[in-house]
C-alpha positions, 0 to 999 in steps of 0.5 A: 500500500502506498503513502497516498492510500495510507494518507486517505485511509487515515484521514476517512476514518478522521472523517468518520468519527467527525461525523462527516466532511463537513465536521471534518472540514471545520475542525481542520479549518478548511472549507467543505468543497476544499477538504472533499477534493482530498477527504471525500469518498471520491478524492481528486487529490492527494493530501500534501505534506502541509495538510497532513500536518494540520489534520494531525494537530486538529486531531491531536495526533502525533507527527506523522501519525497520518503516514503510517497504517493503523488498525481503526476501531471502525472500518472506513467506508472506502476500505476494500472489503477484500483487504484485511486491515493493516497489522499496528506498528509501534516505535519510533517514526523514522525521519527522512533526510536528504543526502547532504544532511547524511553527509554531514550528520553522524546522529541525531544528536548532532541534528539542529533541534529546529530541525523540521522533517517533511517526511517520515518512515514507519518505525523500523527497529534495526535503526536503532535510537538514531536512525533515519530515511534516505530517498534513493537517487540514481541508478548505481544500485539498481536493479535492487534499489530503484530511484524514489525508494527509501532506505533505512540507515542506522548510524550506530553500526559497530564496524568491527561487524560490517562484512563483505556485501554490507550496504553502507552509506559513505561520506568523504571531505570535499563532497556535499552529499553522501553515497550508497554502496556495497562494501567489499572487505579484501586483503585489508583494503576497503572497497565500495561497489555499486549493484548496477552491473553496468555502472561504469565504476564497478570498484571504488577504493575507500580513500582517505578522507572517506567514512562509513557513516551508516549501515543500510538496514532495510528497504521501504517501497511504495507499490 
């Protein structure tokens, strides 16, 4: 189930407990016609990040609540009766950051206090307490990781536990953005490798000034 559908199903639940679109619109401070465009039974537009956060605030839900599946006490009419309700997820929502931020941050402790995250991923215990998400860009990690996929990253991995084949995030001095590659350990040397067999550089030595800053521990993909 993609993020657009998850937001819509959660919103329809809130519409029902509010007593209809009219009451829902009033509660979130929107006009009824505007609310119907994204919260009605036949929506014509998706729910953007700004509106999602406004809905959560109006219904006193935690930041990111709208973006993860929930088992609701009553079914919304929009749910396909052939589909079972999603299992509830618990744990810390995972913030999605930029590749520039991934190159600058070593842990959540170094994240500026006023940072506003626009997107969150469902919880993943493998991320640890400081984990974050990244959106895959480019084609160097095809076919396993496509552009637009989200990956879970644990920045608190133990370097001694890394092995050949692990997927890692690397940052290098002078480069604004971090990079995502497969790790190769061979004869005391560290190499990086893309998964795409057609990528021009197939073996990249880990140069001085570069360091491993995260281990990729999961994948989140819209369907």
